[in-house]
C-alpha positions in Angstrom: 0.0 -0.1 -0.3 1.2 3.7 -0.4 1.9 6.1 2.1 -0.2 7.9 4.2 0.7 11.2 2.3 0.4 9.6 -1.1 -2.5 7.6 -0.4 -4.6 10.8 0.6 -3.5 12.6 -2.2 -3.9 9.9 -4.6 -7.6 9.2 -3.1 -8.2 13.2 -3.8 -7.0 13.0 -7.2 -9.5 9.7 -7.9 -12.4 11.3 -6.5 -11.9 14.7 -8.2 -11.6 12.6 -11.7 -14.7 10.8 -10.5 -16.4 14.0 -9.9 -15.2 15.9 -13.3 -16.0 12.5 -15.2 -19.8 13.1 -13.8 -19.8 16.9 -14.8 -18.9 15.9 -18.3 -21.2 13.1 -18.7 -24.4 15.2 -17.4 -23.1 18.0 -19.7 -23.1 15.5 -22.4 -26.7 14.3 -21.3 -28.0 17.9 -21.3 -26.5 18.7 -24.6 -29.0 16.2 -26.3 -32.0 17.2 -24.0 -31.6 21.1 -25.0 -32.0 20.0 -28.8 -35.6 18.9 -28.1 -37.1 22.2 -28.3 -35.3 22.8 -31.8 -36.3 19.3 -33.2 -40.2 20.0 -32.0 -40.1 23.3 -33.6 -38.7 21.6 -36.9 -41.0 18.9 -36.6 -37.8 16.9 -37.1 -39.4 13.6 -36.1 -36.7 11.3 -37.2 -34.3 13.4 -35.0 -36.3 13.1 -32.2 -36.1 9.5 -32.6 -31.8 9.6 -32.8 -32.1 11.9 -29.8 -33.6 9.3 -27.8 -31.2 6.4 -28.5 -28.0 9.0 -28.3 -28.9 10.2 -24.7 -29.3 6.6 -23.7 -25.6 6.0 -24.2 -24.1 9.1 -23.1 -24.3 8.0 -19.2 -22.3 4.5 -20.0 -19.7 6.3 -22.0 -18.7 8.8 -19.3 -18.6 5.9 -17.0 -16.1 4.3 -19.3 -14.1 7.3 -19.8 -13.7 7.8 -16.4 -13.0 4.5 -15.6 -10.0 4.6 -18.0 -8.9 7.8 -16.5 -8.6 6.1 -13.2 -6.7 3.6 -14.5 -4.4 5.8 -16.2 -4.0 7.7 -13.1 -3.9 4.8 -10.2 -4.0 1.4 -12.0 -3.3 -1.4 -9.5 -3.9 1.0 -6.4 -7.7 0.8 -7.3 -8.0 -2.7 -6.6 -7.1 -2.0 -2.9 -10.5 -1.6 -1.0 -9.2 0.6 1.9 -8.2 3.1 -0.5 -11.8 3.5 -1.6 -12.8 4.4 1.6 -10.6 7.5 1.5 -12.0 8.0 -2.1 -15.6 8.1 -0.8 -15.2 10.1 2.2 -13.2 13.2 -0.3 -16.1 12.6 -3.0 -18.5 12.9 -0.5 -17.0 16.2 0.9 -16.5 17.5 -2.7 -20.5 17.0 -3.5 -21.8 18.0 -0.3 -23.6 21.3 -1.3 -24.2 19.9 -5.1 -27.2 20.4 -6.4 -27.4 17.0 -7.6 -25.7 15.4 -5.1 -27.8 12.2 -5.1 -26.9 11.5 -8.9 -22.9 12.3 -8.3 -23.2 9.4 -6.0 -25.3 6.9 -8.3 -22.4 7.8 -10.7 -19.2 7.2 -8.1 -21.5 3.6 -7.3 -21.1 2.9 -10.7 -17.4 3.9 -10.9 -16.7 1.6 -7.8 -18.5 -1.3 -9.6 -15.8 -2.0 -12.1 -13.5 -3.1 -9.3 -15.8 -4.3 -6.8 -19.5 -5.7 -6.5 -22.2 -4.9 -4.3 -22.1 -7.8 -2.3 -20.6 -5.8 0.9 -23.0 -2.9 0.8 -20.7 -1.3 3.3 -21.5 2.6 3.7 -17.7 2.9 4.3 -16.7 2.5 0.8 -20.0 3.1 -1.6 -23.3 5.3 -1.4 -25.6 2.9 0.1 -28.4 4.8 1.6 -30.0 7.9 0.1 -28.0 11.2 1.3 -30.8 13.6 0.2 -33.9 11.4 1.0 -35.4 13.9 3.3 -35.1 16.7 1.2 -38.3 16.8 -0.5 -39.4 20.2 -0.5 -40.2 22.2 -3.5 -37.3 24.2 -5.0 -38.6 27.6 -6.0 -35.9 27.6 -8.4 -37.2 25.5 -11.3 -41.1 26.8 -11.6 -42.9 30.1 -12.7 -45.4 31.3 -10.2 -48.9 32.8 -11.8 -51.1 34.0 -9.3 -54.7 33.9 -9.8 -56.8 37.3 -8.9 -59.9 36.3 -10.2 -59.5 36.4 -13.9 -59.3 33.0 -15.6 -58.5 34.4 -19.0 -55.8 37.1 -18.0 -54.2 34.0 -16.4 -54.5 31.4 -19.3 -52.9 33.9 -21.5 -50.1 34.7 -19.1 -49.2 31.2 -19.0 -49.1 30.9 -22.6 -47.1 34.1 -23.0 -44.5 33.3 -20.6 -43.4 30.2 -22.5 -42.0 31.5 -26.3 -41.5 29.0 -29.0 -39.7 29.7 -32.4 -43.0 29.0 -33.9 -46.0 31.1 -33.7 -49.4 29.9 -32.0 -52.0 29.3 -34.3 -54.3 31.1 -31.9 -53.2 31.4 -28.5 -56.9 33.4 -27.5 -58.5 30.6 -28.7 -56.5 28.0 -26.8 -56.6 29.9 -23.8 -60.6 30.1 -24.0 -60.4 25.9 -24.0 -57.9 25.8 -21.1 -60.5 28.4 -18.8 -63.6 26.5 -19.7 -61.7 22.9 -19.2 -60.8 24.4 -15.9 -64.2 25.6 -15.0 -66.2 22.1 -15.8 -63.2 19.8 -13.8 -63.7 21.9 -10.7 -67.3 22.0 -10.7 -66.7 18.0 -11.2 -64.4 18.0 -8.4 -66.5 20.2 -6.4 -64.1 22.5 -6.0 -65.7 25.7 -4.4 -62.8 28.1 -3.2 -60.6 29.9 -5.7 -57.3 28.7 -6.1 -54.4 30.8 -4.7 -51.9 30.2 -7.5 -50.8 28.1 -10.2 -47.1 26.8 -10.8 -45.8 25.7 -14.1 -41.9 23.9 -14.2 -39.9 26.4 -16.2 -38.6 23.8 -18.5 -40.8 22.3 -21.1 -41.3 18.7 -21.6 -40.6 17.1 -24.9 -41.4 13.8 -26.0 -42.1 12.4 -29.5 -44.0 15.0 -31.6 -45.4 16.6 -28.4 -44.3 19.2 -25.7 -45.5 19.6 -22.5 -46.4 22.7 -19.7 -46.4 20.8 -16.4 -47.6 22.2 -13.3 -50.1 22.2 -10.3 -53.0 24.4 -9.1 -52.7 24.9 -5.2 -56.1 25.6 -3.4 -56.0 26.1 0.2 -56.1 22.2 0.9 -55.4 20.4 -2.3 -52.9 20.3 -5.3 -54.4 19.6 -8.6 -52.3 18.4 -11.6 -51.8 21.2 -14.3 -50.5 19.6 -17.8 -51.0 21.5 -21.1 -50.0 19.2 -24.1 -48.7 21.2 -27.2 -49.2 19.8 -30.7 -47.4 21.6 -34.0 -49.3 21.4 -37.0 -46.0 22.2 -39.5 -48.0 24.3 -41.8 -49.4 26.6 -39.6 -48.0 26.5 -35.8 -48.4 25.2 -32.5 -51.5 24.9 -30.3 -52.7 23.4 -27.1 -54.2 20.4 -27.5 -55.8 19.7 -24.1 -56.0 20.6 -20.8 -55.1 18.1 -17.9 -56.0 18.0 -14.5 -56.6 14.3 -13.3 -53.9 12.3 -11.4 -54.6 9.4 -13.2 -54.6 11.1 -16.5 -51.2 12.7 -15.3 -49.9 9.4 -14.5 -50.6 8.0 -18.0 -48.6 10.7 -19.4 -45.8 9.6 -17.4 -46.3 6.0 -17.9 -43.9 3.3 -17.4 -44.6 2.2 -21.2 -43.5 5.6 -22.8 -40.4 6.9 -24.0 -38.5 9.0 -21.2 -39.0 12.9 -21.6 -36.6 15.4 -23.0 -36.9 17.9 -20.4 -33.8 20.5 -19.4 -33.7 19.5 -15.9 -30.9 20.7 -14.5 -31.9 20.0 -10.9 -33.6 16.6 -11.5 -34.5 16.0 -7.6 -36.4 19.3 -7.6 -38.1 18.2 -10.6 -39.0 14.7 -9.3 -40.5 16.6 -5.9 -42.4 18.9 -8.0 -44.1 16.3 -10.2 -44.3 13.8 -7.0 -46.8 16.3 -5.6 -49.2 15.9 -8.8 -48.8 12.1 -9.1 -48.6 10.7 -5.7 -48.7 7.2 -6.3 -45.9 7.3 -8.8 -42.5 6.0 -7.3 -39.7 8.1 -7.1 -37.4 6.1 -9.2 -40.2 6.2 -11.9 -39.9 9.6 -12.1 -36.4 10.0 -12.5 -36.6 7.1 -15.1 -39.2 9.5 -17.1 -37.0 12.7 -16.9 -34.1 10.1 -18.8 -31.7 9.6 -15.4 -32.2 6.0 -16.0 -29.3 4.8 -13.7 -30.4 6.7 -10.7 -33.7 5.6 -11.4 -32.2 1.9 -10.7 -30.3 3.3 -7.9 -33.8 4.9 -6.2 -35.3 1.5 -7.1 -32.7 -0.5 -5.5 -33.2 1.5 -2.5 -36.9 1.4 -2.3 -37.0 -2.4 -2.4 -34.3 -3.1 0.1 -36.1 -0.5 2.6 -39.5 -2.3 1.7 -37.8 -5.9 2.4 -36.7 -4.8 5.9 -40.0 -5.8 7.4 -42.5 -6.4 4.6 -43.6 -9.8 5.9 -44.4 -11.4 3.0 -42.4 -14.1 0.4 -41.0 -14.0 -3.1 -43.5 -16.2 -5.1 -43.9 -16.9 -8.8 -46.1 -14.3 -10.4 -49.6 -14.5 -11.9 -50.0 -16.2 -15.0 -48.7 -19.0 -17.3 -44.8 -19.8 -17.0 -43.0 -18.8 -20.1 -40.4 -20.8 -21.8 -37.8 -18.2 -21.7 -38.4 -16.6 -18.6 -38.6 -17.5 -14.9 -41.0 -14.8 -13.3 -41.3 -14.1 -9.7 -42.8 -11.2 -7.6 -42.9 -9.9 -4.1 -47.0 -9.2 -3.4 -46.4 -6.5 -1.7 -44.3 -4.6 -4.1 -45.4 -3.8 -7.2 -43.0 -4.9 -9.9 -41.8 -8.6 -11.3 -38.3 -10.3 -11.6 -37.6 -11.4 -15.1 -34.5 -14.0 -15.3 -33.5 -15.8 -18.3 -33.3 -19.3 -18.5 -30.3 -21.6 -19.2 -32.1 -23.3 -21.8 -35.6 -22.6 -24.0 -38.5 -25.1 -23.8 -38.9 -26.0 -27.7 -40.5 -24.8 -30.0 -38.3 -21.8 -29.0 -35.6 -21.2 -31.2 -34.0 -17.9 -30.1 -30.7 -17.9 -28.2 -30.4 -15.9 -24.8 -28.3 -13.0 -26.8 -31.2 -12.9 -29.2 -33.4 -12.2 -25.9 -31.2 -9.7 -24.4 -30.4 -7.9 -27.8 -34.4 -7.3 -28.2 -35.2 -6.3 -24.6 -32.0 -3.5 -25.4 -34.0 -2.6 -28.5 -37.2 -2.1 -26.7 -35.5 0.1 -24.0 -34.2 2.4 -26.8 -37.2 2.3 -29.1 -40.3 4.6 -29.1 -42.6 2.3 -26.8 -45.9 4.1 -28.3 -47.5 3.9 -25.0 -47.9 0.1 -25.5 -44.6 -1.8 -24.4 -43.2 -1.9 -20.6 -40.3 -0.6 -19.8 -37.6 -2.4 -18.2 -34.8 -1.9 -15.6 -31.9 -4.4 -16.3 -29.7 -5.3 -13.1 -26.3 -7.0 -13.2 -25.5 -9.1 -9.7 -28.9 -8.2 -7.8 -28.8 -8.9 -4.2 -31.8 -10.5 -2.2 -31.8 -12.0 1.1 -32.4 -15.7 0.7 -35.2 -15.5 3.6 -37.3 -13.9 1.4 -38.0 -16.1 -1.2 -40.5 -19.1 -1.0 -38.5 -22.4 -1.3 -39.8 -23.4 -4.6 -38.8 -20.4 -6.1 -35.2 -20.5 -5.3 -35.4 -24.5 -6.1 -37.0 -23.6 -9.5 -34.2 -20.8 -10.3 -31.3 -23.5 -9.3 -33.2 -25.7 -11.9 -33.9 -23.2 -14.6 -31.0 -20.7 -14.2 -28.3 -21.8 -12.7 -25.6 -19.8 -14.4 -27.9 -16.5 -13.2 -28.3 -17.4 -9.6 -26.1 -18.2 -6.5 -26.7 -18.3 -2.7 -23.7 -16.8 -1.2 -24.1 -16.5 2.9 -27.6 -15.4 3.7 -28.0 -14.0 0.2 -28.9 -14.6 -3.3 -27.0 -13.3 -6.0 -28.8 -12.7 -9.5 -26.3 -12.3 -12.0 -28.7 -10.7 -14.8 -32.3 -9.7 -14.2 -35.2 -7.3 -15.4 -37.5 -5.7 -13.6 -40.5 -4.5 -14.9 -44.1 -3.3 -13.1 -46.2 -5.8 -12.2 -49.9 -6.2 -14.2 -52.7 -8.9 -14.4 -51.9 -11.0 -17.2 -54.3 -10.5 -20.2 -55.5 -14.1 -20.0 -56.3 -13.8 -16.4 -58.4 -10.6 -16.9 -60.0 -11.8 -19.8 -61.3 -15.0 -17.7 -62.7 -13.1 -14.8 -63.9 -9.7 -17.0 -67.9 -9.5 -17.5 -69.0 -8.8 -20.9 -68.8 -4.9 -20.6 -65.3 -5.2 -19.3 -64.1 -7.6 -21.9 -65.3 -5.8 -24.8 -63.3 -2.6 -23.4 -60.3 -4.6 -23.0 -60.3 -6.6 -26.4 -61.0 -3.1 -28.0 -57.8 -1.9 -26.2 -55.7 -5.0 -26.9 -56.1 -4.4 -30.5 -55.3 -1.3 -30.6 -52.4 -1.8 -28.6 -51.3 -4.1 -31.4 -52.0 -1.6 -34.1 -50.1 1.1 -32.1 -46.9 -0.9 -31.6 -46.7 -1.5 -35.1 -47.0 2.0 -35.5 -44.0 2.0 -33.8 -42.4 -0.6 -36.5 -42.5 -3.3 -34.0 -44.0 -6.5 -34.4 -44.8 -8.6 -31.3 -44.8 -11.7 -32.7 -46.4 -13.8 -30.2 -49.5 -12.2 -29.4 -51.0 -14.6 -26.9 -52.9 -12.8 -24.2 -50.6 -14.3 -21.6 -47.7 -11.7 -23.2 -50.1 -8.7 -22.4 -51.1 -7.1 -18.8 -53.2 -4.6 -18.1 -52.4 -1.8 -15.8 -54.4 -0.1 -12.7 -55.8 2.2 -15.5 -57.0 -0.4 -17.4 -54.6 -0.1 -20.7 -53.3 -3.2 -22.7 -49.6 -3.4 -22.6 -47.1 -5.6 -24.0 -44.3 -7.2 -22.0 -42.6 -10.2 -23.6 -40.0 -9.2 -25.8 -38.1 -12.7 -27.1 -40.2 -12.8 -30.4 -40.4 -9.3 -31.6 -38.8 -8.2 -35.1 -39.2 -4.5 -37.0 -42.5 -4.9 -38.6 -40.7 -3.8 -42.1 -38.6 -7.1 -41.6 -42.3 -8.9 -42.0 -43.4 -10.9 -44.9 -47.2 -11.1 -44.5 -48.6 -13.6 -46.5 -52.1 -15.1 -47.3 -52.4 -19.1 -46.9 -52.6 -20.7 -49.8 -55.3 -23.1 -50.7 -55.1 -26.5 -50.1 -54.1 -28.5 -53.4 -55.9 -31.5 -52.2 -57.7 -33.3 -49.6 -54.5 -34.3 -48.1 -53.5 -30.8 -47.9 -56.7 -30.0 -46.3 -56.1 -32.5 -43.4 -52.5 -32.2 -42.8 -51.1 -31.3 -39.4 -48.5 -29.8 -41.3 -48.6 -26.4 -43.5 -48.5 -27.8 -47.4 -46.6 -24.4 -48.4 -43.2 -22.8 -47.7 -42.6 -21.0 -44.4 -39.8 -19.0 -43.8 -38.7 -17.3 -40.6 -39.8 -14.0 -41.5 -43.5 -14.8 -42.9 -46.5 -13.6 -40.7 -50.0 -15.1 -41.6 -52.5 -12.6 -40.0 -55.3 -15.2 -40.9 -53.7 -17.4 -38.0 -54.2 -15.0 -35.3 -57.8 -16.0 -34.1 -55.3 -19.1 -32.3 -54.0 -16.4 -29.8 -57.2 -16.5 -28.0 -56.2 -20.0 -27.1 -60.1 -21.1 -27.1 -61.5 -18.1 -25.5 -64.5 -17.5 -27.8 -66.1 -14.5 -25.8 -62.9 -12.9 -26.2 -62.1 -13.3 -29.9 -65.9 -12.3 -30.6 -65.2 -9.2 -28.6 -61.8 -8.7 -30.3 -63.2 -9.3 -34.1 -66.2 -6.9 -33.1 -63.4 -4.4 -33.2 -60.5 -5.5 -34.9 -61.2 -8.2 -37.3 -58.9 -6.4 -39.9 -56.1 -7.4 -38.4 -56.9 -10.7 -39.8 -55.9 -9.4 -43.3 -52.7 -9.0 -45.1 -53.7 -5.6 -46.2 -54.2 -4.3 -43.0 -50.4 -5.0 -41.9 -49.0 -4.0 -45.4 -50.8 -0.9 -45.3 -49.2 -0.4 -41.7 -45.8 -1.0 -43.2 -46.2 1.4 -46.0 -47.1 4.1 -43.5 -44.0 3.4 -41.4 -41.9 3.2 -44.2 -43.4 6.8 -45.2 -42.9 8.1 -41.6 -46.8 8.7 -41.9 -47.8 7.2 -38.8 -50.6 8.6 -36.7 -49.2 10.3 -33.3 -50.5 8.2 -30.5 -51.8 10.6 -27.9 -51.1 10.2 -24.4 -54.6 11.0 -23.1 -57.9 10.3 -23.9 -59.2 11.9 -27.4 -62.1 13.1 -25.5 -59.7 15.6 -23.8 -58.4 17.1 -27.2 -59.7 20.7 -28.1 -58.9 20.1 -31.8 -59.6 16.6 -32.8 -59.2 17.0 -36.4 -56.1 18.6 -36.4 -53.5 16.0 -36.9 -49.6 15.7 -36.2 -47.8 15.4 -39.9 
């Protein structure tokens, strides 16, 4: 080991290099993010998609650069655990008053993990507990205030005037009039008799796909109401407010785990998360960080939430509801609303995909437009859980099905690679228990989900009901990605007529079938004998059995003319006849 003086000097240099690496990585993140306004104003939708993918790479690139710099700086000394005690102490001192202190700590942990695992969750060497968990106050630096003086029209116009774009409003006065009428109707429905004290709108505009959003809240004496103003861009005429959202549930859907992450210039992410938590109280903070594009810190927050919850949860990890999959072993802790998915070491026939292909497809979805219909996943390496938390049957099954991913070390289980998703009701279970009205609604939404996923150039492949889930908002979400492919790679075909009686009664196809061939006529098999569900589906989406429907979707994707999927109900739109181009 080096001398005490050199040890301290090296620790300071290492801590400084890590902090500099963080600042460079967050600057790269912000540089991609702030371009969202220009992309929206120019209607450059392909660039929007490219920016989402690019931003997802900058954090990992920042960590890799920092690790390489440290290797050049200290090399073998970095394998000495005691050195990191001093590095952590120096780094904690340097970041004590940093606006993004909690995210700097996540970056440090990511760098630390290059040399050491999280087997020993020791606060002496890395940041285990949140250093800022109690700081939930709303930071006034991140929002604009609008005091209500009794005139709703002036208030609405003042809000729109405060947010300038490089393209004109089509008719801001008309937009303001729609906002006022919506607020008055919603407040009457909510039985809010007192006038609001003020409205607060976050200073930075939120951008995602083809939309922009003003995100705020309306303060009453004893209540906080969300206020979200989605803004759309008619490329020929200008921008306009498309709706006024005041429901907690509608706000949660806009920030859903099934949607792409926002581009928002949130220089103090914690302050934005604190604000958002007041209008979406049922959202986990890790979900809010992730929705803002701070994916790694979202994972950190999730891990902290989960481990804190398991200290005294009182229940056991069991198999998740639904039909066991051929590719994944899926389990859940009933009192915590996620599922854990571990890739099996070998797959049950007729599955032909490889393990690496499954990993690649999950990463593809995480970088792709999820269209509000594909579940976001958090990918963890070396995830540790107390052995006592598992039901013995789950431990036994993991040992049998995924021995390469599963290891008991002392009193804990180490899972080498796991995906974590929000838990939903499997669609096959939902339809088995639904009455006729709910069955009709969910089958209509199931078909809508398939079409909207296709509009994002993704073909689900295996569309069995068990591969979809139903959220608490009764939205159908796809969550099994091992057979997905790009829609434009599919070859949609009609089944040729049988040549003779032998063909007609054969249990094998009498025609050639390539790997990318798809026969829409066969989609009825996905209902697995549930006749009522099949009938409900066909009332709304029988055209999904037709080749022309799919080739038309392919053409629209090819032309870039797929419709914008609004993250709120169409009935809330002010101008339903206006469409994105």
